[in-house]
C-alpha positions, 0 to 999 in steps of 0.5 A: 244749355239743355243739359246744364243741370244734368248729372252726369253732364252730357258729353261733348259729341265732338270730343275724342271720347265720343268720336272713338266709340264704334258706330254700333256703340253710338247706334246702341246708345241712341236706340237704348239710352243711358240708364240713370242719365238724361239720355233717353232711348230713341229706338223702338216706338220713338223712331226708326233705325234709319233715323238712328243711323242718321244721328250716328253720321251726324255725330261723326260730322260734328268735329268738322262742322262749318260755321255755316252749318252751325248757324243753320242749326241754331236757326232751328233752336227753340226760342222763348218770347224774349228771344223772339222779341229781340230777334224781331227788334233786330230785324226791324232795325236792320230793315230801317224801322225807327228804334222804339224806346223801351219804358224805363223800369222803376225800382222801389226801395 
């Protein structure tokens, strides 16, 4: 979703094109970014080489990502106010709270 409007489009890290890159190539891209794209450099002052190697291992694991791992990752995705409100309503409902009726919106013609 974050890269929807980027040009060129960010690659799917699970696909063969990315997975065929050498570990060193992935590391270099993470550290240095890709010029004229949405991929910033994460090396130098922004992070440690150890973190970049962890990302290389993570990218290698993506094609085998289990449903449980995907769900765990999604828990950490940023949420907007509407998402948080919807999540709270779901939790309230699942916890047995009575449903709250939302006020109807009126449209002026």
